[in-house]
Each structure stands twice: as structure tokens, then as C-alpha cells.
N, C-alpha and C positions, 0 to 999 in steps of 0.2 A: 031591736039587745043587737043586731050588727055595727046599729049606726051608732053604738054607746061605743062600742069595744074596739073601733078605730079612733072614734076621739081618744081615748082612754092612751091609747097605747102612740097617737102625735103626742098629748102631752106629756108621756114617758119617754118620749124621744129628744124632744127640747127639754127638758130636767136636764138628761147627762149628756147634753152636750156634742151628739153624736154626726152633725150635720156641718163640715166641713168648709172650708167659706177658700179658695185658692185666694193669696193676698200675698201679697210681692216684701220681700222683707223693705225696713227701710232700709238699708244699705245699698242692696240691693233698685231700688228704687233709685239712690245719690245716687246710684253707678250710670244708669242707662239715662238720667237727667245731663250728668255732666258731659256723655260722648254724644248723644242731641246738641247740644252748646256745643260740640267744639268738631261739629261735621270730618275735621282737615285731619284727627287722630285716626279713621278708617278708612284713608285714601288706598295703603295695604292691601284689601280685602276685593275691594274695589274689581283689579284683574282679575278673579275667580273664574272661573266657565260657570256658568251656574248647572250646566251638563258634568257623566261624567264620559270614561272613557270609551263607556262599554254604549251607552247612548250617542255617543260625535261622529258625526259623518262622516267617511273615511276621506284622509284629501285626491280634491281628480289629477289626472295623468300630467298635465300642465306644469302644474305642482313637480311632480316629481320630475321630471325631464330638468328643469329649472335645476332644480337640485342635485340629483347629479352633474350637469353639466359643472358644473362652478365647483364640484367634489376636483374634476378631474381639470380645466383651469390650478385651482389651488394645486394639484398632486405634479402638474406638469411643470408648475413655477418653482416649487420646490427640488428640482431636481437637477443634478450637475449636470454641465455642461461633458459630455462622451471624450475629447479631443485633450479636455488637458485630468482630469483627474481620473479615469479610467484606461492605467497602464495593459499593457500589450508587449509583453515581451520578443523580442527577436527570434526573429525564422533557424535565421544562421550564425555561428560562432563566425568572427568574423577575424580572429586573433585578440591577444590583451593587447593593444594600443588601438583599439578600434572604440571610439567615445563613447557608445551604448553598447553593454555587456551586459549576457547573460544573467538573472540571474540563479544561485545557486540550486538546487534540487528541490532543498529545504524546504524552500522559500516557496510556499503558495502557490505567487505569481508564475512560476514556471511551468516548463510547456511538458519537461517530465519528472512534476511532481508526485511523489507516490505518499502518499496519507500514512504516518509510522513513528518508527514500529509499537506495534500490539504488545507483544510482549518481548526478555527476554533471555534465550533461550538461555540451558545449563551449560551444551559447550564453550559456546559466545565468553559466559561470563568465566567459564575456564579457563579461555582464549586471553583477558581479558588479565585476569589475578594474578593466573602463570606461567601460560606457554607465554607469551609475549616477551615479559622482561628476561624470563628464561633464554629464549633467538638473542635477545638484546645482549644478555650476561655474555652466552657464550660464543658467540660471533663476535666478541668486542680483540676488535686494530689497536694500539697503541700504536701516537705514532704523535716521539720526541717535538717540542715544537721547535722550528726553521729548520724542519727538518722536508727534502722538496722533492713533490709530490711524483711516485713512477706511475709514467701516462701507458699503461699495455695496445700495444701493437695491434693485440687482433682483435679484431672487430674495430678498428680503425680505418671512417678514409680517406687515401693516398691525398698527396698538396702536389698542389702547383710547386713545380719549381724553379720561378722565375722565369724562364730562357726567353718569353719572350709580355710583352707591355700590355700583353692584353690580361698576362694572369693576373692581373693587379686587383684588388676584391672578386675575385669570381669563388663563386662555391666553392666544398673541394669535390674533388675525383673519387668517380662513381667506383664500384667495385667489381674489381676484373672477372674476363667471362664473360662478357656485353651485360646486357639493358634487366633481363632474367633473371640475372641470381639476384638469390635475397642473404644480406644480411645479415639479416634480424637483432634480434632487440641484446643490446647492450649490458653484464651483466653490473648492477653493481654492490657496489658493499652496502649489509644492513646495520641502520642509520636509528635513532629514536623518531625519526619519521618516514623508513620504506620497511616496515617491517613486516614481515608476507603475513597474510592470512585468507579464505574464501574465498573470495570474491561470489562466486555463480555454479550451482551443479547440473550440469542436463546431464537427462535419463532418453537415451535412443534407443527402443528396439524396432527389432529387423526383421520382417515376414517377410522370407521371399514371393513365399504363395499368396501372399496377397489377390493378386495380379489373377491370380484365376479360383480361390475363394474369398470371398467377405468374409469369411467368421472368423479366418487366418489375423484380419485388421482389424474386429470389434473385438477378437478375445485380447490383443495384441494395447487398443486405443485402453479395453475395460483396467488391464492388469498397470496400465503410468498411471494414470489414474489414481488406480485402487494408492499404488507405493509414494506415488508425486502428493497428493490430495489436489494437485491442480488440471484445467480441463488441458486434455493431451492435442499436438499442432500435428494434423494425416503431413507421411512425409511423406514424397516422389523422387521415381528412381530421375536423375541427373544427362544417363545416358546411355546407349544400345550396349546391352550385353549379351552374345546370342548361345553365349557355353553358359551363360546361367537358365535364359529363359525369358529376361524379363527387358521392356522396351523403354523410349521414351515419355513420362509423363504417368506410372504406373503406381498407382499407392505403394508402398512398402515397407509402412509401418506407425507410430509414432514418436514423439519427443517432444516431451516438457524440458522447459527452463526453470532452475528456482535463482529465487536472491534474498539475502538476507539473512531474516534467521532462518527460513523456512528452508536456505539451503543447510542452515547450519544445524535445525532441528534431522533435514534427513545425513546427514554425515553421525549424528553423534546418535539414529539410528542403524545407520550403519555399523558401527564402532562396536556398538555395546550387544544389539540384538541379531542382523542374521547375521555378520561375519564370524561369533566365533562356531554357530554351529552347527558350518561348514568346516568337518573332521579334514580333507582333503585339500581344502584348497592351500595352496602353497604361499599366497601373501601375493603383493605388485612386483610386475618382475623390473629391474631397477634401471635397465636402459629404456622404459618409453618415459613420453615428455616430447613437446615442440620444441623445445628450445625455449621458451617463456616462462614456464613456467605453471606449464598445462598436464596435469595428468592422468592416467581412463587405464581403464582394466576394464573386465564384461567378468557379465556373470550368467552360470549354463541355466536352461529352461529346469531342470533340476532342483538348479537353486534357489526359485523365488518361493517356494513356498517356507520357506522360512522365515522373506516378513511378513510379521503382525496383519496387516490387512490381508491375504490374503492364507493364512493361516489358519483364522478362526470360522474363517468360510472358504475351503479346500474345493468345495463338493460344488462351485460356482463356474470355479475354473475347468474345463475342458481340460487333464491334460498335456490330451496327443496337440490340442495346439495350443497350449505353454508358450511360449517366445521367453528368449533370454534380452538379456536386455547392455547397451554398452553404459558405462557411466563414468562422463568425465567433468573435473574436477578444475573448475580454474579460482589460480591463484593468483597473488597479486606479486608473487614473484618474480626477477628479473630471470631466470634461468632455470631448470630442471636440478639442480641441484639445493637451495630457495624448497624449491614445492615439495625435493623430500623431508627438508630435513621438516617440514612443518606440517607433510602428514604424517613422520612418525614422531613429531610430539604429540597428533593427535590420536595416536596409537594406530599406524595401518601399519605395518610387516611389508619387508620387502625382502627378496631373495636374489638374488648374482650376481652379476659385476656391473654397475653404476661406470655408461662409456663417458659420458659428459656431469 
């Protein structure tokens, strides 16, 4: 019976056509025959590797060294010669007539290049838009055409009288009183290209007890760094002072100098936040100055707490070790009168009588 059943199943399967023969279509056979007839059409497949990346062997060290050496040689050939294309600015300024001139400070190749500015202070914007035009307008002196300029005798060098043939083409004579006399800067009138502005601000904190106790020096450096935002420089004593008990070379305090936008930010902070809080502050003495447009004033130790950087964290600084500071404002003015005019426009009050 089992043999009959198997035979009937085989007959039924053949009748239904369930055996599929793997026959290639006629079109595929025609393509294959054409490819075999023209073997040149499969040349682009002959360059393919039979193995994959994972199964291919690693390159030997000799091939790697040869490749690196070729890369170094090609890079060296592409490099420009340094003596012709790499510009080095001169170290010293040898005058306006020298054929090699130093580039301006705004040039990245300059030795004194400083990147920036990265911000535009509010006080600087006020100066450019309001203060500078007002100073130029208020100090304008009209000179009618054809008027001979009046040469001031103050601050000018003496000329040779011509009594000797050796006086010809000689430079002007020095000031009276010997070579140690200081002539000073001759005051120039405020013009469109000579408007006074802030050049730098120097903060100097003197701690006379720093030589005996280093804590005074630490606090002075921390205070100067907090109010200026820059790392201060430690100052030393230049001369012996027996009465004060200081010696030459002792550490005496800290100093920091601000320029550009940082100087305007510090002056703005002084005028807006610090000085208005001092009730007994009379202002800046009108007789201060160095005859070159630079003015200075002092801050007592009790007034240092009004700086916002110290006020919010006053417990960090010991009150008995808190030092005062001297603030020097350097301007581009050529006289103390021009420096006071600029600082009055910025908001600094003055008291007393100006001597110059």
C-alpha cells in the first residue's frame, strides 16, 4: 500500500507542475552571449580586488616609510622661501626718512600689535559723539586769513645771535640753568587732529608694611586686581628711607596699567558708581598735574569698599589690611589745562585755584 501511495503522489505532483527548473531567460542569455562575444567591455571590472578590505593584508613598513618621505618632500617644495616672503618688522624706529619703516600698531605683523578692540565702551561712545565735538567747538579760535601767527616766547628754545660763523646751521640753544633743566611740552591748540582723550589709567597701591608682613602685599595685589581686572605688577622701593623704615629693593605694593577700552571702562565706573558714593570727597585738586596733561588723585582705604568688585564680597578683604590707591589718568593733552578740560567733560569735579 505504501508503494502505491508514493506513486500516486508523484503522479499528482507532476500533473500540478511543482518542479521548477532554473532556466535562464532568453534576454539574459542574449546579454551573456554578447558579453562573452565582446570581452573588452568587462575590462573595468578586471581592476577590482577579489578580496575585501578586512581580509587584505596590511602594508609593510617599507611602503609606509616611502609614502611619508614622498609627502615630506612635496610639502618642502611647496613652502615659500623665508627670506623673501616672511616679513620681519624692524626692531627700532630710525626716523621718518629711513627707507625701512615700522608698520602701524594695527598691522598684525607689527611688534606692538594688540588684537582688538573687542568691545565699544559706553563712555568712549559718549566721547566720540558728544565730548570731542563740544571740546572742539568751545575751544575754537578763529584766525582771519592773512593774519600772521603770533609765536609765544614761553617754552621756546633760544636762538644763536650769529656773531660767529660757527653759529650757522646749528640747532637751537638749550634752556637756561644748565642741562638738567626741564623744558616741558609746548602746549598746542586744540584742533581737529589734536583733541585730548584718555590714553591710559595707572592704579598704584602703596603698602609700606609689606616688607615686614607679606599679608599687606597679598591684600594690595588682590584689591588692585579686583578693581582693574588685570594681573598687577609688584612694585619695589628704589631708595633707602630711614625715617619710614624701608630699604631699597623691598616690595612696596602693586601697580596695574589699563589702556584702550579697559581705561574708559574704569573711568566710567569711577564717575558713575564709586565717586558719587563718597560723601566727603571734595573732588580733584585743580593744581594737580605734571605740565603734560596727566592728572592724579588718591583714594583712601575706607573709600575702596565703594568699588562694586569689592563691595559685594567685602568680607574677603581684611579691613585693617585694606590699602588705598593712587589713580593716574594719562591724557593726550599737551598741558594741565587741557587735561582738566577733558576730565571736567567726563564728569570729574575740581576744587581750588589752578596754577597753570
